[in-house]
SEVO-260052 format. One record per residue (C-alpha): residue in three letters; x, y, z. Coordinates in steps of 0.1 Angstrom, whole numbers, plus 5000, padded with zeros to 4 digits. Example, Ala and Ser with C-alpha at 12.3 -4.5 7.8 and 13.67 -1.06 7.14 Angstrom:
BEGIN
{resn->ALA, X->5123, Y->4955, Z->5078}
{resn->SER, X->5137, Y->4989, Z->5071}
//
This chain:
BEGIN
{resn->UNK, X->8331, Y->3857, Z->3289}
{resn->UNK, X->8307, Y->3878, Z->3310}
{resn->UNK, X->8333, Y->3901, Z->3324}
{resn->UNK, X->8345, Y->3908, Z->3288}
{resn->UNK, X->8309, Y->3917, Z->3278}
{resn->UNK, X->8305, Y->3939, Z->3309}
{resn->UNK, X->8337, Y->3957, Z->3300}
{resn->UNK, X->8326, Y->3962, Z->3264}
{resn->UNK, X->8292, Y->3975, Z->3277}
{resn->UNK, X->8308, Y->4000, Z->3300}
{resn->UNK, X->8336, Y->4012, Z->3277}
{resn->UNK, X->8319, Y->4011, Z->3243}
{resn->UNK, X->8329, Y->4046, Z->3237}
{resn->UNK, X->8366, Y->4036, Z->3234}
{resn->UNK, X->8358, Y->4024, Z->3198}
{resn->UNK, X->8359, Y->4059, Z->3185}
{resn->UNK, X->8395, Y->4069, Z->3196}
{resn->UNK, X->8406, Y->4034, Z->3186}
{resn->UNK, X->8392, Y->4039, Z->3151}
{resn->UNK, X->8409, Y->4073, Z->3150}
{resn->UNK, X->8442, Y->4058, Z->3159}
{resn->UNK, X->8438, Y->4031, Z->3133}
{resn->UNK, X->8430, Y->4057, Z->3106}
{resn->UNK, X->8460, Y->4078, Z->3116}
{resn->UNK, X->8482, Y->4047, Z->3113}
{resn->UNK, X->8468, Y->4039, Z->3079}
{resn->UNK, X->8475, Y->4075, Z->3067}
{resn->UNK, X->8510, Y->4074, Z->3082}
{resn->UNK, X->8517, Y->4041, Z->3063}
{resn->UNK, X->8504, Y->4057, Z->3031}
{resn->UNK, X->8526, Y->4088, Z->3035}
{resn->UNK, X->8556, Y->4065, Z->3042}
{resn->UNK, X->8549, Y->4045, Z->3010}
{resn->UNK, X->8546, Y->4077, Z->2990}
{resn->UNK, X->8580, Y->4089, Z->3004}
{resn->UNK, X->8596, Y->4056, Z->2995}
{resn->UNK, X->8583, Y->4059, Z->2959}
{resn->UNK, X->8595, Y->4095, Z->2956}
{resn->UNK, X->8630, Y->4084, Z->2969}
{resn->UNK, X->8631, Y->4057, Z->2943}
{resn->UNK, X->8622, Y->4081, Z->2915}
{resn->UNK, X->8648, Y->4106, Z->2927}
{resn->UNK, X->8674, Y->4078, Z->2929}
{resn->UNK, X->8665, Y->4068, Z->2893}
{resn->UNK, X->8669, Y->4104, Z->2881}
{resn->UNK, X->8703, Y->4109, Z->2898}
{resn->UNK, X->8717, Y->4076, Z->2886}
{resn->UNK, X->8705, Y->4084, Z->2851}
{resn->UNK, X->8724, Y->4117, Z->2852}
{resn->UNK, X->8755, Y->4098, Z->2864}
{resn->UNK, X->8751, Y->4072, Z->2837}
{resn->UNK, X->8747, Y->4099, Z->2810}
{resn->UNK, X->8779, Y->4116, Z->2822}
{resn->UNK, X->8798, Y->4083, Z->2821}
{resn->UNK, X->8787, Y->4075, Z->2786}
{resn->UNK, X->8797, Y->4110, Z->2774}
{resn->UNK, X->8830, Y->4109, Z->2792}
{resn->UNK, X->8839, Y->4076, Z->2776}
{resn->UNK, X->8831, Y->4089, Z->2742}
{resn->UNK, X->8851, Y->4121, Z->2747}
{resn->UNK, X->8881, Y->4101, Z->2761}
{resn->UNK, X->8884, Y->4083, Z->2728}
{resn->UNK, X->8887, Y->4115, Z->2707}
{resn->UNK, X->8922, Y->4129, Z->2698}
{resn->UNK, X->8933, Y->4154, Z->2723}
{resn->UNK, X->8931, Y->4183, Z->2698}
{resn->UNK, X->8894, Y->4175, Z->2691}
{resn->UNK, X->8882, Y->4175, Z->2727}
{resn->UNK, X->8860, Y->4203, Z->2737}
{resn->UNK, X->8838, Y->4213, Z->2767}
{resn->UNK, X->8816, Y->4236, Z->2747}
{resn->UNK, X->8782, Y->4222, Z->2737}
{resn->UNK, X->8769, Y->4235, Z->2704}
{resn->UNK, X->8731, Y->4231, Z->2700}
{resn->UNK, X->8729, Y->4243, Z->2664}
{resn->UNK, X->8722, Y->4221, Z->2634}
{resn->UNK, X->8758, Y->4212, Z->2628}
{resn->UNK, X->8766, Y->4175, Z->2622}
{resn->UNK, X->8776, Y->4154, Z->2652}
{resn->UNK, X->8807, Y->4131, Z->2652}
{resn->UNK, X->8797, Y->4096, Z->2645}
{resn->UNK, X->8818, Y->4080, Z->2673}
{resn->UNK, X->8795, Y->4093, Z->2701}
{resn->UNK, X->8764, Y->4083, Z->2682}
{resn->UNK, X->8777, Y->4049, Z->2674}
{resn->UNK, X->8786, Y->4044, Z->2711}
{resn->UNK, X->8751, Y->4054, Z->2722}
{resn->UNK, X->8735, Y->4030, Z->2697}
{resn->UNK, X->8757, Y->4002, Z->2709}
{resn->UNK, X->8748, Y->4010, Z->2745}
{resn->UNK, X->8711, Y->4011, Z->2736}
{resn->UNK, X->8714, Y->3977, Z->2718}
{resn->UNK, X->8732, Y->3961, Z->2748}
{resn->UNK, X->8704, Y->3972, Z->2772}
{resn->UNK, X->8677, Y->3959, Z->2749}
{resn->UNK, X->8695, Y->3926, Z->2745}
{resn->UNK, X->8697, Y->3922, Z->2783}
{resn->UNK, X->8660, Y->3929, Z->2786}
{resn->UNK, X->8652, Y->3904, Z->2758}
{resn->UNK, X->8672, Y->3878, Z->2777}
{resn->UNK, X->8644, Y->3879, Z->2803}
{resn->UNK, X->8615, Y->3886, Z->2779}
{resn->UNK, X->8622, Y->3856, Z->2756}
{resn->UNK, X->8635, Y->3831, Z->2782}
{resn->UNK, X->8605, Y->3814, Z->2798}
{resn->UNK, X->8627, Y->3799, Z->2825}
{resn->UNK, X->8639, Y->3834, Z->2835}
{resn->UNK, X->8603, Y->3848, Z->2833}
{resn->UNK, X->8592, Y->3821, Z->2858}
{resn->UNK, X->8622, Y->3828, Z->2881}
{resn->UNK, X->8619, Y->3866, Z->2879}
{resn->UNK, X->8583, Y->3874, Z->2869}
{resn->UNK, X->8584, Y->3910, Z->2879}
{resn->UNK, X->8606, Y->3917, Z->2848}
{resn->UNK, X->8576, Y->3912, Z->2826}
{resn->UNK, X->8550, Y->3927, Z->2849}
{resn->UNK, X->8541, Y->3962, Z->2839}
{resn->UNK, X->8522, Y->3966, Z->2871}
{resn->UNK, X->8554, Y->3967, Z->2891}
{resn->UNK, X->8564, Y->4004, Z->2895}
{resn->UNK, X->8601, Y->4000, Z->2887}
{resn->UNK, X->8593, Y->3977, Z->2857}
{resn->UNK, X->8568, Y->4003, Z->2845}
{resn->UNK, X->8594, Y->4030, Z->2848}
{resn->UNK, X->8619, Y->4009, Z->2828}
{resn->UNK, X->8593, Y->4003, Z->2800}
{resn->UNK, X->8586, Y->4041, Z->2799}
{resn->UNK, X->8624, Y->4048, Z->2796}
{resn->UNK, X->8626, Y->4022, Z->2769}
{resn->UNK, X->8598, Y->4038, Z->2748}
{resn->UNK, X->8615, Y->4072, Z->2752}
{resn->UNK, X->8649, Y->4059, Z->2741}
{resn->UNK, X->8634, Y->4040, Z->2712}
{resn->UNK, X->8615, Y->4071, Z->2700}
{resn->UNK, X->8647, Y->4093, Z->2701}
{resn->UNK, X->8670, Y->4067, Z->2685}
{resn->UNK, X->8685, Y->4078, Z->2652}
{resn->UNK, X->8683, Y->4055, Z->2622}
{resn->UNK, X->8720, Y->4049, Z->2622}
{resn->UNK, X->8754, Y->4062, Z->2633}
{resn->UNK, X->8756, Y->4081, Z->2600}
{resn->UNK, X->8723, Y->4098, Z->2603}
{resn->UNK, X->8722, Y->4136, Z->2601}
{resn->UNK, X->8712, Y->4147, Z->2635}
{resn->UNK, X->8718, Y->4179, Z->2655}
{resn->UNK, X->8738, Y->4181, Z->2687}
{resn->UNK, X->8706, Y->4189, Z->2705}
{resn->UNK, X->8691, Y->4156, Z->2693}
{resn->UNK, X->8722, Y->4137, Z->2703}
{resn->UNK, X->8720, Y->4153, Z->2738}
{resn->UNK, X->8684, Y->4143, Z->2742}
{resn->UNK, X->8692, Y->4107, Z->2730}
{resn->UNK, X->8722, Y->4106, Z->2754}
{resn->UNK, X->8700, Y->4115, Z->2784}
{resn->UNK, X->8674, Y->4089, Z->2772}
{resn->UNK, X->8700, Y->4061, Z->2769}
{resn->UNK, X->8714, Y->4070, Z->2803}
{resn->UNK, X->8679, Y->4068, Z->2819}
{resn->UNK, X->8672, Y->4036, Z->2800}
{resn->UNK, X->8703, Y->4019, Z->2814}
{resn->UNK, X->8697, Y->4029, Z->2849}
{resn->UNK, X->8660, Y->4021, Z->2848}
{resn->UNK, X->8669, Y->3986, Z->2836}
{resn->UNK, X->8694, Y->3980, Z->2863}
{resn->UNK, X->8670, Y->3991, Z->2891}
{resn->UNK, X->8641, Y->3971, Z->2877}
{resn->UNK, X->8664, Y->3940, Z->2874}
{resn->UNK, X->8676, Y->3943, Z->2909}
{resn->UNK, X->8641, Y->3947, Z->2922}
{resn->UNK, X->8629, Y->3917, Z->2902}
{resn->UNK, X->8657, Y->3895, Z->2915}
{resn->UNK, X->8648, Y->3907, Z->2950}
{resn->UNK, X->8611, Y->3900, Z->2947}
{resn->UNK, X->8613, Y->3868, Z->2927}
{resn->UNK, X->8579, Y->3851, Z->2934}
{resn->UNK, X->8571, Y->3869, Z->2967}
{resn->UNK, X->8542, Y->3887, Z->2951}
{resn->UNK, X->8523, Y->3854, Z->2945}
{resn->UNK, X->8503, Y->3833, Z->2969}
{resn->UNK, X->8515, Y->3800, Z->2982}
{resn->UNK, X->8493, Y->3781, Z->2957}
{resn->UNK, X->8505, Y->3803, Z->2928}
{resn->UNK, X->8542, Y->3797, Z->2939}
{resn->UNK, X->8535, Y->3760, Z->2937}
{resn->UNK, X->8522, Y->3764, Z->2902}
{resn->UNK, X->8553, Y->3783, Z->2892}
{resn->UNK, X->8575, Y->3756, Z->2907}
{resn->UNK, X->8556, Y->3729, Z->2887}
{resn->UNK, X->8560, Y->3750, Z->2856}
{resn->UNK, X->8597, Y->3753, Z->2861}
{resn->UNK, X->8601, Y->3715, Z->2865}
{resn->UNK, X->8579, Y->3708, Z->2835}
{resn->UNK, X->8599, Y->3732, Z->2814}
{resn->UNK, X->8630, Y->3712, Z->2820}
{resn->UNK, X->8612, Y->3681, Z->2806}
{resn->UNK, X->8599, Y->3701, Z->2776}
{resn->UNK, X->8634, Y->3709, Z->2765}
{resn->UNK, X->8651, Y->3677, Z->2777}
{resn->UNK, X->8669, Y->3660, Z->2747}
{resn->UNK, X->8665, Y->3626, Z->2765}
{resn->UNK, X->8627, Y->3628, Z->2765}
{resn->UNK, X->8605, Y->3617, Z->2737}
{resn->UNK, X->8587, Y->3641, Z->2716}
{resn->UNK, X->8554, Y->3630, Z->2731}
{resn->UNK, X->8567, Y->3636, Z->2766}
{resn->UNK, X->8579, Y->3671, Z->2755}
{resn->UNK, X->8546, Y->3680, Z->2740}
{resn->UNK, X->8527, Y->3670, Z->2772}
{resn->UNK, X->8552, Y->3689, Z->2793}
{resn->UNK, X->8550, Y->3720, Z->2771}
{resn->UNK, X->8512, Y->3719, Z->2772}
{resn->UNK, X->8512, Y->3716, Z->2810}
{resn->UNK, X->8537, Y->3745, Z->2813}
{resn->UNK, X->8513, Y->3767, Z->2795}
{resn->UNK, X->8484, Y->3756, Z->2817}
{resn->UNK, X->8504, Y->3762, Z->2849}
{resn->UNK, X->8514, Y->3797, Z->2838}
{resn->UNK, X->8479, Y->3807, Z->2825}
{resn->UNK, X->8467, Y->3836, Z->2846}
{resn->UNK, X->8501, Y->3840, Z->2864}
{resn->UNK, X->8526, Y->3851, Z->2838}
{resn->UNK, X->8518, Y->3865, Z->2803}
{resn->UNK, X->8541, Y->3850, Z->2777}
{resn->UNK, X->8546, Y->3871, Z->2746}
{resn->UNK, X->8542, Y->3857, Z->2712}
{resn->UNK, X->8579, Y->3858, Z->2706}
{resn->UNK, X->8586, Y->3840, Z->2739}
{resn->UNK, X->8562, Y->3812, Z->2729}
{resn->UNK, X->8578, Y->3809, Z->2695}
{resn->UNK, X->8613, Y->3806, Z->2710}
{resn->UNK, X->8600, Y->3780, Z->2735}
{resn->UNK, X->8584, Y->3759, Z->2707}
{resn->UNK, X->8616, Y->3760, Z->2687}
{resn->UNK, X->8635, Y->3748, Z->2717}
{resn->UNK, X->8611, Y->3719, Z->2723}
{resn->UNK, X->8614, Y->3708, Z->2687}
{resn->UNK, X->8651, Y->3716, Z->2682}
{resn->UNK, X->8664, Y->3696, Z->2713}
{resn->UNK, X->8652, Y->3663, Z->2698}
{resn->UNK, X->8660, Y->3672, Z->2662}
{resn->UNK, X->8696, Y->3680, Z->2669}
{resn->UNK, X->8707, Y->3644, Z->2677}
{resn->UNK, X->8688, Y->3632, Z->2647}
{resn->UNK, X->8706, Y->3656, Z->2624}
{resn->UNK, X->8739, Y->3644, Z->2637}
{resn->UNK, X->8731, Y->3608, Z->2628}
{resn->UNK, X->8733, Y->3594, Z->2593}
{resn->UNK, X->8709, Y->3607, Z->2567}
{resn->UNK, X->8678, Y->3586, Z->2561}
{resn->UNK, X->8680, Y->3561, Z->2533}
{resn->UNK, X->8660, Y->3563, Z->2501}
{resn->UNK, X->8637, Y->3536, Z->2514}
{resn->UNK, X->8628, Y->3556, Z->2544}
{resn->UNK, X->8593, Y->3572, Z->2543}
{resn->UNK, X->8588, Y->3609, Z->2549}
{resn->UNK, X->8569, Y->3600, Z->2580}
{resn->UNK, X->8599, Y->3582, Z->2594}
{resn->UNK, X->8624, Y->3609, Z->2585}
{resn->UNK, X->8605, Y->3639, Z->2599}
{resn->UNK, X->8604, Y->3650, Z->2635}
{resn->UNK, X->8569, Y->3658, Z->2650}
{resn->UNK, X->8566, Y->3694, Z->2660}
{resn->UNK, X->8554, Y->3704, Z->2695}
{resn->UNK, X->8517, Y->3709, Z->2698}
{resn->UNK, X->8507, Y->3746, Z->2696}
{resn->UNK, X->8484, Y->3761, Z->2721}
{resn->UNK, X->8464, Y->3793, Z->2715}
{resn->UNK, X->8476, Y->3823, Z->2734}
{resn->UNK, X->8454, Y->3833, Z->2763}
{resn->UNK, X->8461, Y->3869, Z->2774}
{resn->UNK, X->8450, Y->3875, Z->2809}
{resn->UNK, X->8465, Y->3910, Z->2812}
{resn->UNK, X->8478, Y->3938, Z->2790}
{resn->UNK, X->8515, Y->3945, Z->2789}
{resn->UNK, X->8525, Y->3980, Z->2796}
//
């Protein structure tokens, strides 16, 4: 111990170059992280352009040969409904894929980054969604200009690519952004969720499991109101379905005997704001 102290006393001045080296390493790491983020954004932009071209090419390929054209008219002339209908269908398909995560609590637990607006790629997807929703025409028969369709085409392409990138990143991350203790809570919530929707469990067991799922997720994953409603319907429906298949209750049966208890509701506790 004494030799170490003697060395520190003789070479105390080394702390300054060491601190300088540490600061340089930190700045280099920050620059590297910034470059990685810029590359992701550039990849997102390029893929959006490619997706836009693919959507437009599919629409043009379905037109009769005599109606195909490579000239883009940005005046206020009406736009053929086939392209607009295809864009609306593409928009709806992406939204349905996103809602498959947003409303399925099991998927939210497995891939929490898909509902976390603090994740850069998820935030980029949510921004692309807002842009596409804002530019969406009311229907395929709506009177829109070719300029409006062109902007909507770009927005849908960016929306599709942003979702694919965010989904891949969420599946890569899974629960790696949580601590060991938080991951254990997520595992318990996933197991309890199976009990909450298990048709072989009693309603009381389901209610308890449902309540504990909410407690385990509190502060970790924010469930939307819609996701909670879907889960509560699942908890009630799983036990109600076999009862409906059985014979109808007789006239002597009391309302209390014929009815199925609903799952216990819990107040929503928001611990973070969704982007």
